[in-house]
TIMARLUM-284980 format. One line per field, with one value per residue (C-alpha): residue in one letter; x, y, z; residue number from 1. Coordinates in nm, 2 decimals, padded with zeros to 4 digits. Last residue first. Layout:
BEGIN
r	A,...
u	X,...
v	Y,...
w	Z,...
k	NUM,...
//
This chain:
BEGIN
r	D,E,K,K,P,M,W,N,K,W,K,L,V,G,F,V,I,A,A,S,L,L,S,A,F,I,L,S,S,I,I,F,Q,Y,G,L,H,E,A,I,P,A,I,G,Y,I,T,A,L,T,N,P,V,L,I,A,T,G,V,I,A,L,W,T,A,L,W,A,L,R,N,N,L,M,Q,L,Q,N,N,Y,I,T,Q,L,V,E,L,G,S,A,L,V,E,S,M,H,E,S,L,E,L,Q,H,N,I,D,S,S,L,M,T,I,R,E,I,I,K,T,D,D,T,V,V,E,A,D,G,Y,R,L,S,N,V,V,D,L,T,A,W,L,A,N,M,Y,T,I,L,A,H,K,M,S,Y,I,M,P,G,A,K,N,R,P,T,K,P,D,N,L,L,E,K,S,I,E,D,A,Q,M,E,I,E,R,L,H,D,F,N,R,D,N,N,E,D,L,I,R,I,L,A,L,T,L,S,D,Q,W,A,A,D,T,P,I,K,R,L,F,T,D,A,Y,R,S,F,R,V,L,R,V,V,D,S,G,S,L,T,L,I,L,G,K,R,M,L,I,V,L,P,K,V,T,V,E,L,N,K,V,T,V,A,P,V,L,L,G,L,E,V,D,N,D,I,Y,E,S,Y,G,T,G,E,T,L,K,G,V,L,G,S,T,F,G,L,S,A,A,I,E,D,G,K,I,K,L,D,D,V,L,Y,N,T,W,A,V,K,A,K,E,L,V,P,M,L,E,E,T,T,T,Y,E,V,R,V,V,E,G,S,K,L,L,A,A,C,F,Q,A,H,S,T,I,A,R,P,V,T,K,E,E,S,N,E,N,D,H,E,A,M
u	-04.05,-04.40,-04.71,-05.01,-05.32,-05.66,-05.93,-06.03,-06.40,-06.44,-06.12,-06.21,-06.54,-06.38,-06.13,-06.40,-06.62,-06.34,-06.24,-06.60,-06.63,-06.31,-06.38,-06.72,-06.63,-06.38,-06.62,-06.90,-06.65,-06.55,-06.91,-07.04,-06.75,-06.82,-07.16,-07.46,-07.74,-07.57,-07.50,-07.87,-07.87,-07.68,-07.39,-07.08,-07.24,-07.29,-06.93,-06.80,-07.01,-06.86,-06.51,-06.59,-06.68,-06.40,-06.10,-06.17,-06.27,-05.94,-05.73,-05.91,-05.87,-05.51,-05.46,-05.59,-05.38,-05.06,-05.13,-05.19,-04.89,-04.69,-04.84,-04.77,-04.41,-04.37,-04.52,-04.28,-03.99,-04.13,-04.14,-03.78,-03.67,-03.85,-03.69,-03.36,-03.43,-03.55,-03.22,-03.03,-03.22,-03.14,-02.78,-02.74,-02.93,-02.70,-02.40,-02.54,-02.58,-02.20,-02.09,-02.28,-02.13,-01.78,-01.85,-01.97,-01.64,-01.44,-01.63,-01.56,-01.19,-01.22,-01.37,-01.08,-00.85,-01.05,-00.98,-00.61,-00.66,-00.88,-00.61,-00.79,-00.59,-00.69,-00.53,-00.76,-01.07,-01.34,-01.57,-01.73,-01.48,-01.34,-01.70,-01.78,-01.47,-01.60,-01.96,-01.82,-01.63,-01.95,-02.13,-01.86,-01.89,-02.27,-02.21,-02.00,-02.25,-02.53,-02.32,-02.23,-02.59,-02.72,-02.48,-02.52,-02.90,-02.88,-02.66,-02.88,-03.19,-03.02,-02.94,-03.29,-03.44,-03.28,-03.07,-03.28,-03.19,-02.83,-02.61,-02.82,-02.75,-02.39,-02.34,-02.52,-02.30,-01.98,-02.10,-02.17,-01.81,-01.67,-01.87,-01.79,-01.42,-01.43,-01.59,-01.30,-01.06,-01.27,-01.19,-00.83,-00.87,-01.05,-00.78,-00.52,-00.73,-00.77,-00.40,-00.32,-00.59,-00.43,-00.07,-00.19,-00.40,-00.09,00.13,-00.13,-00.17,00.20,00.20,00.38,00.72,00.90,00.64,00.54,00.70,00.95,00.67,00.55,00.89,00.93,00.59,00.67,00.66,00.44,00.20,00.19,00.11,-00.15,-00.38,-00.37,-00.61,-00.56,-00.33,-00.62,-00.56,-00.40,-00.27,-00.08,-00.04,00.21,00.36,00.07,-00.20,-00.38,-00.51,-00.65,-00.82,-00.89,-01.20,-01.28,-01.55,-01.58,-01.77,-01.80,-01.87,-01.60,-01.35,-01.41,-01.21,-01.33,-01.15,-01.39,-01.30,-01.25,-01.11,-00.96,-00.84,-00.60,-00.54,-00.91,-01.06,-01.24,-01.38,-01.51,-01.65,-01.72,-01.84,-02.11,-02.15,-01.98,-01.70,-01.43,-01.37,-01.41,-01.18,-00.91,-00.94,-00.91,-00.59,-00.55,-00.27,00.10,00.27,00.25,-00.13,-00.17,00.02,-00.18,-00.51,-00.41,-00.34,-00.68,-00.92,-00.73,-00.66,-00.44,-00.24,-00.10,00.07,00.14,00.38,00.35,00.55,00.48,00.70,00.92,01.20,01.02,00.87,01.24,01.35,01.03,01.06,01.29,01.02,00.76,00.96,01.12,01.23,01.31,01.37,01.28,01.40,01.30,01.50,01.31,01.48,01.13,01.17,00.95,00.90,00.86,00.83,00.92,00.84,01.04,00.84,00.68,00.76,00.52,00.68,00.54,00.31,00.50,00.44,00.12,00.29,00.55,00.28,00.08,00.38,00.46,00.10,00.12,00.46,00.29,00.00
v	06.87,06.78,07.00,06.87,06.79,06.96,06.71,06.69,06.72,07.02,07.17,07.13,07.29,07.58,07.64,07.65,07.88,08.10,08.14,08.21,08.47,08.65,08.67,08.78,09.05,09.17,09.18,09.33,09.61,09.69,09.70,09.91,10.17,10.20,10.30,10.09,10.24,10.17,09.80,09.73,09.73,09.39,09.32,09.43,09.38,09.02,08.98,09.14,08.89,08.60,08.73,08.77,08.41,08.26,08.44,08.32,07.97,07.96,08.05,07.78,07.53,07.63,07.58,07.22,07.14,07.26,07.05,06.74,06.81,06.83,06.52,06.33,06.44,06.32,05.99,05.95,06.03,05.78,05.52,05.61,05.55,05.23,05.11,05.19,05.00,04.71,04.74,04.70,04.39,04.25,04.34,04.15,03.85,03.85,03.87,03.56,03.40,03.50,03.35,03.04,03.01,03.05,02.77,02.55,02.63,02.54,02.21,02.13,02.17,01.95,01.69,01.72,01.68,01.36,01.22,01.26,01.04,00.79,00.72,00.66,00.94,01.12,01.05,00.76,00.96,00.80,01.08,01.15,01.36,01.52,01.60,01.74,01.99,02.09,02.14,02.34,02.58,02.64,02.71,02.96,03.14,03.17,03.32,03.59,03.67,03.69,03.92,04.15,04.16,04.26,04.54,04.67,04.67,04.88,05.14,05.14,05.21,05.50,05.70,05.71,05.72,06.06,06.05,06.24,06.01,06.13,05.97,05.65,05.62,05.70,05.45,05.19,05.25,05.23,04.91,04.75,04.85,04.69,04.37,04.33,04.37,04.13,03.88,03.95,03.77,03.46,03.41,03.44,03.18,02.95,02.98,02.89,02.59,02.47,02.49,02.31,02.04,01.99,01.95,01.68,01.51,01.50,01.35,01.09,00.99,00.97,00.71,00.82,00.68,01.01,01.17,01.51,01.78,01.87,01.95,02.22,02.39,02.39,02.54,02.82,03.12,02.98,02.87,03.22,03.38,03.11,03.37,03.70,03.69,03.97,03.74,03.48,03.15,02.82,02.57,02.27,01.97,01.71,01.36,01.17,01.39,01.69,02.00,02.30,02.59,02.91,03.09,03.46,03.59,03.97,04.14,04.51,04.61,04.88,04.61,04.26,03.96,03.60,03.32,03.04,02.67,02.47,02.12,01.88,01.53,01.30,00.94,00.86,01.14,01.30,01.64,01.87,02.22,02.54,02.91,02.83,02.95,02.63,02.65,02.69,02.33,02.19,02.44,02.34,01.99,02.06,01.88,01.61,01.70,01.63,01.95,02.09,02.01,02.23,02.51,02.51,02.48,02.78,02.99,02.91,02.89,03.10,03.38,03.63,03.37,03.34,03.00,02.79,02.50,02.21,01.89,01.55,01.23,01.42,01.26,01.28,01.62,01.76,01.64,01.80,02.15,02.27,02.17,02.39,02.70,02.99,02.77,02.83,02.53,02.46,02.12,01.89,01.57,01.25,01.04,01.03,01.41,01.66,01.95,02.32,02.47,02.83,03.05,03.30,03.47,03.22,02.97,02.68,02.36,02.18,01.88,01.55,01.56,01.36,01.06,01.04,01.07,00.80,00.57,00.66,00.57,00.23,00.16,00.23,00.00
w	02.59,02.66,02.59,02.76,02.56,02.63,02.56,02.91,02.82,03.04,02.93,02.56,02.62,02.81,02.54,02.27,02.49,02.56,02.21,02.10,02.38,02.30,01.92,01.98,02.22,01.99,01.69,01.91,02.02,01.67,01.55,01.85,01.81,01.43,01.49,01.40,01.17,00.84,00.96,00.97,00.59,00.59,00.35,00.54,00.90,00.80,00.67,00.99,01.19,01.01,01.05,01.41,01.44,01.23,01.40,01.76,01.61,01.42,01.74,01.95,01.66,01.62,01.99,01.97,01.66,01.83,02.13,01.92,01.71,02.04,02.17,01.86,01.87,02.23,02.13,01.84,02.07,02.33,02.05,01.95,02.31,02.34,02.03,02.18,02.48,02.26,02.06,02.37,02.46,02.11,02.14,02.46,02.31,02.01,02.26,02.42,02.08,02.00,02.34,02.26,01.92,02.07,02.31,02.02,01.85,02.15,02.18,01.83,01.89,02.19,01.98,01.73,02.03,02.13,01.79,01.88,02.17,01.98,01.72,01.39,01.22,00.91,00.57,00.49,00.57,00.79,00.86,01.21,01.36,01.04,00.92,01.26,01.21,00.87,00.99,01.28,01.06,00.87,01.19,01.28,00.95,00.99,01.34,01.19,00.91,01.17,01.41,01.12,01.00,01.34,01.40,01.05,01.08,01.40,01.22,00.91,01.11,01.33,01.03,00.87,01.22,01.31,01.63,01.88,02.16,02.12,02.40,02.36,02.00,02.03,02.31,02.11,01.81,02.03,02.19,01.84,01.73,02.05,02.02,01.64,01.71,02.00,01.76,01.54,01.79,01.75,01.37,01.45,01.72,01.47,01.22,01.49,01.60,01.24,01.18,01.51,01.43,01.08,01.23,01.47,01.19,00.96,01.25,01.33,00.96,00.93,01.22,01.53,01.62,01.60,01.85,01.74,01.96,01.69,01.45,01.68,01.70,01.32,01.29,01.53,01.31,01.05,01.32,01.47,01.12,01.03,00.87,00.70,00.40,00.13,-00.08,-00.09,00.08,00.04,00.29,00.20,00.43,00.32,00.39,00.27,00.14,00.28,00.13,00.34,00.16,00.35,00.21,00.27,00.50,00.53,00.80,00.77,01.13,01.11,01.00,01.06,00.91,00.90,00.74,00.66,00.61,00.29,00.32,00.08,00.16,-00.03,-00.08,-00.03,-00.23,00.07,-00.01,00.27,00.21,00.40,00.36,00.11,-00.24,-00.41,-00.66,-00.40,-00.31,-00.66,-00.80,-00.53,-00.65,-01.01,-01.06,-00.80,-00.54,-00.60,-00.53,-00.88,-00.88,-00.56,-00.71,-01.02,-00.83,-00.62,-00.94,-01.09,-00.80,-00.55,-00.78,-00.60,-00.41,-00.06,-00.02,00.30,00.36,00.59,00.60,00.76,00.74,00.50,00.28,-00.04,00.06,00.11,-00.23,-00.38,-00.25,-00.53,-00.78,-00.60,-00.71,-00.50,-00.19,00.18,00.41,00.77,00.88,01.17,01.20,01.31,01.03,00.85,00.82,01.00,00.76,00.77,00.43,00.34,00.04,-00.15,-00.42,-00.66,-00.95,-00.99,-01.11,-01.41,-01.34,-01.27,-00.90,-00.91,-01.08,-00.80,-00.54,-00.70,-00.71,-00.34,-00.25,-00.43,-00.25,00.08,00.01
k	365,364,363,362,361,360,359,358,357,356,355,354,353,352,351,350,349,348,347,346,345,344,343,342,341,340,339,338,337,336,335,334,333,332,331,330,329,328,327,326,325,324,323,322,321,320,319,318,317,316,315,314,313,312,311,310,309,308,307,306,305,304,303,302,301,300,299,298,297,296,295,294,293,292,291,290,289,288,287,286,285,284,283,282,281,280,279,278,277,276,275,274,273,272,271,270,269,268,267,266,265,264,263,262,261,260,259,258,257,256,255,254,253,252,251,250,249,248,247,246,245,244,243,242,241,240,239,238,237,236,235,234,233,232,231,230,229,228,227,226,225,224,223,222,221,220,219,218,217,216,215,214,213,212,211,210,209,208,207,206,205,204,203,202,201,200,199,198,197,196,195,194,193,192,191,190,189,188,187,186,185,184,183,182,181,180,179,178,177,176,175,174,173,172,171,170,169,168,167,166,165,164,163,162,161,160,159,158,157,156,155,154,153,152,151,150,149,148,147,146,145,144,143,142,141,140,139,138,137,136,135,134,133,132,131,130,129,128,127,126,125,124,123,122,121,120,119,118,117,116,115,114,113,112,111,110,109,108,107,106,105,104,103,102,101,100,99,98,97,96,95,94,93,92,91,90,89,88,87,86,85,84,83,82,81,80,79,78,77,76,75,74,73,72,71,70,69,68,67,66,65,64,63,62,61,60,59,58,57,56,55,54,53,52,51,50,49,48,47,46,45,44,43,42,41,40,39,38,37,36,35,34,33,32,31,30,29,28,27,26,25,24,23,22,21,20,19,18,17,16,15,14,13,12,11,10,9,8,7,6,5,4,3,2,1
//
């Protein structure tokens, strides 16, 4: 079986080498030695991979589907594997091809509540773990710094599947930690928005609405990414991939990784509840604002009715005086006095009726 795998590996390394800027590879050799080598073409890496028990290298590419697939094929993976992983619309994918395994997990970044989810591709075959991501995705920084130290801790007598799985767990764990860091960013941004809205209760609804939506949308997008990561981890736990270990102790580490993600989901859901309660407070504030506006309009309408009545009645009398013959026998003093009296009397009657019926609204600031 091992010879057959070696033959497949040799056949898959035939594709042309991919040239890039200086890359590095950390490898645990079959002899127990740990090496860290730099290379500019994938062809230079082949002598190390032939001797490696487990090796890890990472690539940042501009076009993950095309360029990433070329790199993967040059390192012995099936051509088109990266394309199959990235062709879907979801945040995660799991492809088991017996002698190789392809995973796609989300890499989350948050800036000003703009949540961006980019794919992180992880490919595994005997002796090699290859990670691929877009050039704008900064991941696995700590692992790249201490990869050789981590590989030294792998027992020399461990099976190659155990070694690969341990490295895979470390990669998934670091990616998940980076994703979790951005939950703090969402929390801080949401807190700033809530503070702004509470400090200024008169914030216009056309401004407050998009701010509240951005908080909810950012958290929902983040939680979707966590669920996608959990799907991949569960596939590793319950799947039976040839390149993944059968050791129960190592499988327990995958279970712990799943528990960590579930814990992060619980924190996210708790944060969602906190945001929801805060939004209810804000909704109450805006409802109070609307009620205050309605009270002001009612107060204004009531006084406009009183003033309108005070103007309408004397206006009617003046019209009568202007067209009736009796006005010629009335003096100007009587006409003016009657108009003033009628105005005051009509206003007083309307005001008294409104007071009596308790229809006079109170002006609230």
